[in-house]
Structures are given as C-alpha cells and as structure tokens.
LOMI-197133 format. One record per residue (C-alpha): residue number from 1; x negated, z, y negated. Coordinates in pm, 1 decimal, padded with zeros to 6 digits. Layout:
REM LOMI-197133
   nr         u         w         v
  NUM         X         Z         Y
...
REM end
This chain:
REM LOMI-197133
   nr         u         w         v
    1   00000.3  -00010.4  -00003.9
    2  -00163.8  -00115.5  -00331.3
    3  -00016.1  -00088.9  -00685.9
    4   00069.0  -00432.2  -00812.7
    5  -00123.2  -00539.5  -01120.2
    6   00063.8  -00509.1  -01457.8
    7   00400.1  -00406.5  -01277.1
    8   00378.3  -00012.6  -01368.7
    9   00622.8   00066.8  -01654.7
   10   00545.2   00414.8  -01792.8
   11   00597.7   00523.4  -02170.7
   12   00287.0   00506.7  -02351.3
   13   00081.8   00315.5  -02097.6
   14  -00105.9  -00020.6  -02166.1
   15   00103.4  -00194.7  -01903.2
   16   00424.0  -00145.1  -02145.4
   17   00343.2  -00469.5  -02315.4
   18   00456.8  -00649.5  -01982.5
   19   00821.9  -00517.4  -02032.8
   20   01080.6  -00612.9  -02276.0
   21   01377.4  -00429.5  -02418.0
   22   01700.4  -00543.2  -02492.0
   23   02037.3  -00420.1  -02661.6
   24   02047.8  -00059.6  -02742.3
   25   01743.0   00037.1  -02533.2
   26   01471.4   00237.9  -02711.1
   27   01129.8   00388.4  -02618.4
   28   01114.5   00784.3  -02671.0
   29   00806.8   01001.6  -02619.9
   30   00879.0   01060.8  -02244.4
   31   01107.9   00765.8  -02117.7
   32   01308.9   00428.5  -02201.3
   33   01643.4   00535.7  -02305.8
   34   01869.5   00260.2  -02202.1
   35   02168.4   00415.8  -02345.2
   36   02252.4   00731.3  -02557.0
   37   02531.7   00964.0  -02479.4
   38   02757.0   00747.8  -02704.7
   39   03054.8   00516.4  -02621.1
   40   03022.5   00140.3  -02611.4
   41   02631.5   00102.6  -02552.8
   42   02434.2  -00106.4  -02338.2
   43   02076.3  -00160.4  -02284.2
   44   01816.9  -00316.5  -02040.6
   45   01422.6  -00319.7  -01979.7
   46   01302.3  -00623.7  -01783.1
   47   00960.1  -00729.7  -01665.4
   48   00821.3  -01029.8  -01861.5
   49   00628.3  -01151.7  -01555.8
   50   00792.3  -01272.9  -01217.3
   51   00712.6  -01110.9  -00898.6
   52   00559.5  -01358.5  -00628.7
   53   00517.6  -01055.2  -00359.1
   54   00643.6  -01127.7  -00011.1
   55   00660.9  -00769.8   00087.4
   56   00713.2  -00471.6  -00189.4
   57   00804.5  -00144.7  -00249.8
   58   00962.9  -00023.0  -00604.0
   59   00983.7   00346.9  -00706.4
   60   01220.2   00418.7  -01001.2
   61   01193.0   00751.2  -01171.6
   62   01534.4   00806.2  -01385.8
   63   01744.6   01048.8  -01537.9
   64   02096.2   01047.8  -01620.8
   65   02254.8   01337.9  -01831.4
   66   02519.1   01413.5  -02084.7
   67   02769.3   01626.6  -02225.8
   68   03066.5   01501.0  -02016.8
   69   03199.1   01697.2  -01736.8
   70   03238.6   01549.4  -01391.2
   71   03427.2   01204.5  -01362.0
   72   03438.0   01228.6  -01758.8
   73   03122.8   01037.1  -01761.6
   74   02989.4   00686.9  -01727.6
   75   02926.2   00422.9  -01654.2
   76   02596.2   00410.2  -01462.4
   77   02258.7   00246.2  -01434.2
   78   02130.2  -00043.5  -01209.0
   79   01805.0  -00176.2  -01100.0
   80   01754.2  -00546.2  -01086.8
   81   01543.4  -00809.8  -00903.1
   82   01692.2  -01107.3  -01002.8
   83   01632.0  -01475.5  -01116.3
   84   01790.8  -01422.0  -01458.9
   85   01658.1  -01195.4  -01717.3
   86   01746.8  -01040.7  -02036.2
   87   02146.9  -01133.0  -02022.0
   88   02387.9  -00898.1  -02141.2
   89   02718.6  -00861.0  -01934.8
   90   02974.3  -00641.3  -01780.4
   91   02782.7  -00522.2  -01459.3
   92   02617.4  -00213.5  -01607.9
   93   02485.4  -00378.4  -01902.0
   94   02388.7  -00720.7  -01713.8
   95   02542.1  -01041.5  -01654.3
   96   02788.1  -01093.6  -01362.2
   97   02743.2  -01378.4  -01135.1
   98   02389.3  -01270.5  -01110.5
   99   02117.7  -01430.4  -00865.9
  100   01921.4  -01155.7  -00670.5
  101   01955.2  -00798.6  -00580.4
  102   02140.3  -00527.3  -00752.5
  103   02098.0  -00160.7  -00687.1
  104   02370.8   00029.6  -00893.7
  105   02406.8   00414.2  -00950.9
  106   02753.9   00438.5  -01023.8
  107   02869.6   00748.9  -01188.2
  108   03268.1   00678.8  -01245.6
  109   03502.5   00627.3  -00982.0
  110   03711.6   00327.1  -01142.1
  111   03916.6   00251.6  -00844.1
  112   03995.3   00609.0  -00761.7
  113   04147.0   00668.5  -01128.3
  114   04339.5   00338.7  -01079.3
  115   04501.4   00465.6  -00763.2
  116   04553.6   00800.2  -00909.3
  117   04754.9   00626.4  -01184.4
  118   04960.0   00447.8  -00941.8
  119   05020.7   00785.9  -00753.9
  120   04833.8   00662.7  -00453.8
  121   04531.4   00812.0  -00273.7
  122   04241.9   00698.6  -00056.4
  123   04233.9   00810.8   00314.7
  124   03975.2   01066.4   00414.3
  125   03785.0   00755.0   00563.9
  126   03761.8   00566.7   00238.9
  127   03727.9   00839.0  -00023.0
  128   03367.7   00867.2  -00195.7
  129   03190.1   01101.8  -00402.3
  130   03048.6   00996.5  -00694.7
  131   02788.4   00930.4  -00840.3
  132   02741.6   00655.9  -00576.2
  133   02424.7   00447.6  -00512.6
  134   02504.9   00124.9  -00348.2
  135   02340.0  -00239.5  -00331.0
  136   02473.8  -00596.0  -00371.3
  137   02309.8  -00933.9  -00313.6
  138   02433.1  -01218.0  -00546.6
  139   02384.8  -01600.2  -00514.3
  140   02505.3  -01691.1  -00861.2
  141   02880.5  -01740.8  -00759.0
  142   02955.8  -01389.6  -00637.4
  143   03142.1  -01167.1  -00883.7
  144   03099.5  -00798.8  -00892.2
  145   03431.8  -00609.8  -00865.0
  146   03433.0  -00348.1  -01151.7
  147   03765.0  -00218.8  -01101.6
  148   03699.6  -00142.1  -00723.9
  149   03355.7  -00022.9  -00785.7
  150   03177.4  -00295.1  -00605.4
  151   03333.8  -00222.1  -00247.3
  152   03407.6  -00605.7  -00184.2
  153   03052.2  -00729.8  -00196.0
  154   02841.4  -00412.1  -00138.2
  155   02586.6  -00396.2   00145.7
  156   02620.1  -00008.4   00190.7
  157   02539.6   00306.5   00013.5
  158   02541.8   00656.2  -00011.2
  159   02679.0   00936.6  -00248.1
  160   02385.0   01096.7  -00499.3
  161   02486.0   01378.6  -00700.9
  162   02202.5   01299.9  -00991.6
  163   02372.3   01398.7  -01335.5
  164   02232.9   01677.5  -01525.4
  165   01968.6   01801.0  -01315.4
  166   01680.9   02001.1  -01398.7
  167   01412.5   01821.5  -01159.9
  168   01325.6   01471.3  -01114.3
  169   01524.4   01215.2  -00944.7
  170   01387.3   00901.5  -00777.6
  171   01522.0   00577.2  -00597.4
  172   01286.5   00401.3  -00343.2
  173   01355.9   00033.5  -00283.8
  174   01161.4  -00147.1   00001.8
  175   01180.7  -00504.6   00110.5
  176   00971.3  -00586.1   00425.8
  177   01021.5  -00873.4   00694.6
  178   01351.3  -00945.6   00523.2
  179   01474.4  -00602.9   00544.0
  180   01615.2  -00392.8   00261.2
  181   01544.0   00000.8   00275.6
  182   01695.5   00226.6  -00025.8
  183   01621.3   00589.6  -00008.9
  184   01672.9   00862.3  -00260.7
  185   01481.9   01175.4  -00376.5
  186   01727.7   01391.7  -00586.1
  187   01709.7   01743.5  -00450.3
  188   01384.6   01841.8  -00610.5
  189   01226.0   01890.3  -00258.2
  190   00985.3   01556.9  -00280.3
  191   01172.2   01430.9   00024.4
  192   01314.4   01087.2   00069.8
  193   01682.2   01066.0   00199.0
  194   01811.2   00759.3   00371.0
  195   02057.8   00573.4   00182.7
  196   02098.9   00225.6   00335.2
  197   01909.8   00019.0   00577.9
  198   01983.4  -00361.9   00609.9
  199   01805.9  -00617.8   00803.6
  200   01840.2  -01003.2   00732.9
  201   01825.6  -00973.5   00386.0
  202   01666.0  -01297.1   00226.6
  203   01523.1  -01283.0  -00134.4
  204   01325.2  -01525.4  -00303.2
  205   01002.8  -01477.0  -00462.0
  206   00945.3  -01533.6  -00829.5
  207   01225.3  -01327.4  -00952.2
  208   01241.7  -01036.2  -01239.4
  209   01234.2  -00660.8  -01203.3
  210   01473.5  -00488.6  -01472.6
  211   01688.9  -00183.5  -01538.1
  212   02023.7  -00165.6  -01735.6
  213   02300.3   00068.8  -01825.7
  214   02618.7   00074.1  -01995.0
  215   02882.3   00325.2  -02132.6
  216   03213.7   00247.5  -02226.3
  217   03498.5   00499.9  -02337.3
  218   03301.6   00743.6  -02145.1
  219   02919.1   00804.9  -02184.4
  220   02591.9   00936.2  -02066.6
  221   02222.2   00912.7  -02157.8
  222   02074.2   00694.3  -01892.1
  223   01678.2   00720.9  -01887.5
  224   01401.8   00523.5  -01694.5
  225   01084.0   00740.2  -01678.4
  226   00874.8   00482.7  -01479.1
  227   00908.5   00179.7  -01260.0
  228   00626.1   00153.6  -01011.8
  229   00601.6  -00174.6  -00794.9
  230   00356.9  -00144.9  -00481.3
  231   00222.3  -00449.7  -00293.7
  232   00262.6  -00380.3   00082.8
  233   00018.6  -00525.4   00339.7
  234   00249.3  -00608.1   00660.6
  235   00104.5  -00752.5   00972.4
  236   00295.2  -01012.2   01141.0
  237   00283.9  -01171.0   01484.5
  238   00286.1  -01567.0   01526.3
  239   00642.1  -01556.5   01612.3
  240   00725.7  -01360.0   01297.9
  241   00521.3  -01579.7   01069.5
  242   00708.8  -01888.6   01232.9
  243   01047.9  -01731.2   01173.3
  244   00972.7  -01659.8   00796.3
  245   00799.6  -01972.0   00731.0
  246   01083.0  -02144.6   00564.3
  247   01080.8  -02072.4   00193.3
  248   01388.5  -01882.5   00063.8
  249   01571.2  -02055.7  -00259.9
  250   01882.8  -01870.8  -00263.0
  251   01949.2  -01507.8  -00196.2
  252   02176.4  -01421.1   00115.2
  253   02229.8  -01170.2   00378.5
  254   02247.0  -01275.2   00751.8
  255   02513.1  -01036.9   00862.9
  256   02736.0  -01015.6   00546.7
  257   03031.7  -01148.7   00741.4
  258   02982.5  -00851.5   01001.3
  259   02944.4  -00594.4   00696.2
  260   03273.3  -00721.1   00547.7
  261   03462.5  -00723.6   00883.9
  262   03362.9  -00344.1   00906.1
  263   03497.7  -00291.2   00530.8
  264   03833.3  -00464.6   00610.2
  265   03879.9  -00265.1   00933.8
  266   03834.6   00061.2   00731.5
  267   04055.7  -00057.7   00462.2
  268   04318.5  -00167.6   00710.1
  269   04313.0   00158.7   00876.0
  270   04591.2   00341.5   00701.4
  271   04810.3   00012.5   00691.6
  272   04775.8   00002.1   01077.5
  273   04834.2   00364.0   01107.3
  274   05178.6   00318.1   00893.6
  275   05293.7   00029.0   01104.7
  276   05205.6   00217.6   01420.4
  277   05412.7   00509.8   01312.2
  278   05695.1   00268.9   01202.1
  279   05723.7   00100.5   01532.5
  280   05685.8   00420.3   01714.3
  281   05998.0   00552.7   01532.4
  282   06203.8   00223.5   01591.1
  283   06102.3   00243.6   01956.1
  284   06242.5   00604.5   01987.3
  285   06549.4   00499.2   01780.9
  286   06615.7   00227.6   02023.3
  287   06578.5   00444.2   02346.1
  288   06809.6   00718.6   02206.3
  289   07062.9   00417.6   02115.5
  290   07044.3   00290.1   02457.5
  291   07071.2   00620.1   02610.4
  292   07409.0   00712.0   02430.2
  293   07547.9   00359.9   02544.2
  294   07428.3   00428.5   02904.4
  295   07576.8   00788.0   02879.1
  296   07930.3   00661.7   02718.2
  297   07961.0   00403.3   02975.0
  298   07890.1   00654.9   03263.0
  299   08125.4   00909.6   03120.2
  300   08408.2   00644.8   03082.3
  301   08348.6   00552.7   03454.2
  302   08366.7   00899.6   03537.1
  303   08703.7   00972.6   03386.4
  304   08850.1   00662.6   03533.9
  305   08770.0   00764.6   03887.7
  306   08949.6   01128.7   03815.6
  307   09259.6   00919.7   03723.8
REM end
C-alpha cells in the first residue's frame, strides 16, 4: 500500500492546490467545510487531476454536526469517483445522472417522513435507522431517487450514527479486482466495521474524486478533514489478468439485477402477507358457508324422515 502522489487533501498541506472548491465550501483552519449549519447551502471539493489507478483505497476523515435534533437535520454528505466534476445538482450537492461511484452519508429519512404523512409505516424488515451509508453506481442515465433515499438503485449500505460525536469519524472505500468494499470507523475505537462488500463492480480509470454536501430546510455542518488515496499493489494470476484485460468504458455492476430482485422481494413482503391473510380469511368464510349449507340440508332431510 503506497500513498498516491498528489492525492492527499489535508488542510494547509502543499497538495491542497490539487483540489478545487465549489459553491458554499470554504477552508477553515481544521477542515474544508462543505456547508455551514444554515438552510439552502451546497458545496463541494474536487480533485483537479484524474485517477488512473487500477486498484485503490480511499480513506475519508469527515465530521457532521449541528444544532438540529435527531431527524431534524440534513441532508448529508457524498463521496464521489465520477467522470464529471464541479457540477452542482440535487444529489447531495452534485449533479444527477452521474457517471461513476457515489457513496452517500444520508442523514435525513425522506421516504419515512413521506410515509408518516400518509399515515403508513415501514415493515420491521424495511425500516432503517438514520444516518445511513449507501453506495450507488451510475452510468449517466440512472437517476438517484431522492424521495426514496436512493433505495431503488443502491448496492447496499449500513446505519452509521455519525452526528455530533466528540471523536473522529472515517469512511474507508476500497476498489480491488473489481470488488467494492466500504467500511466505517465511527465508534472512537479505531476499528473498521463492515458496511458493504460487492463483487463485479466495473469502474473505469481516469475519473475524479470529490466530496459534496447539501442542506435544505434542515441543515448541518458538513466537514471534510482529509481525503487520502492509496495505490494498492495486487498480484493477479494469468486467469485474472485475462479476465480483466478488457478496458472498462462505462460503469456497471455485474449482479445489479440480483440485488434489485432481493430488494423487490423485500418490498413486496408486506403486500404478499396482506394477500395471504386476505385469501386465508376468504377460504375460512367459504368453508363456513359450505358447512352451513351441508348442515341445513342434513337437518331438513332428518326432519322429513320423522314425518
């Protein structure tokens, strides 16, 4: 594992010139503040130089804090490896329909609040605890569903209680042999905790790293203390080299259909349960009706025999 030249973002370091600020982002003495704890802010920091590494590891030291109480804060922070850079938009301050990888620290449950307004709730299987970390791979034509917190297109994720902590918080993103691994260190124990591990992720070389954040009616301070990129030396067999010799030109995920099938099964579980109960009740009702008809016929025949 070797630090990749000119890919460290640390406030006050000489490599800071290789990064560019956008929007409301500002440099303080300790971090890059993407947004302040005020409404309707969005900011970002982007690398000026594309990354041409085959295997890499990114460690992000970040902090999210503010005056808002739980679920009265927002909206979150995103880490990017994309073809596009310096583009404002609705996805945590970056453009929608992006091309590449987005890792989101989502601090506000949009879908849950929408369901509460409709007086409906998640099932215990689908309810999430926020903040929530999730990942998405876009190919330039896939939209991030903000109202559903990215569920239709996510690769996976984990809950991460990262707000208003007195210790450091980190996200670890590794891309090796077309496998995407994300871990978090948020408990102050200097230990990585698994978040997601997905094989078959195809990311082209030559994209840009960045981080962005946005606030709406609710707000938070979203800070990036450092972004550290490492070049990984990975030994491959001849078979692996042959499998990966084709150049990747468009981001994709080999098993995305299977992931979506699993999500659909989870989403349909409550509907399936409803119909199961409904048909069971109808079946019981029909049995009772048939039983009453049979009993009435038997009772009538019994009376006729007596007369």
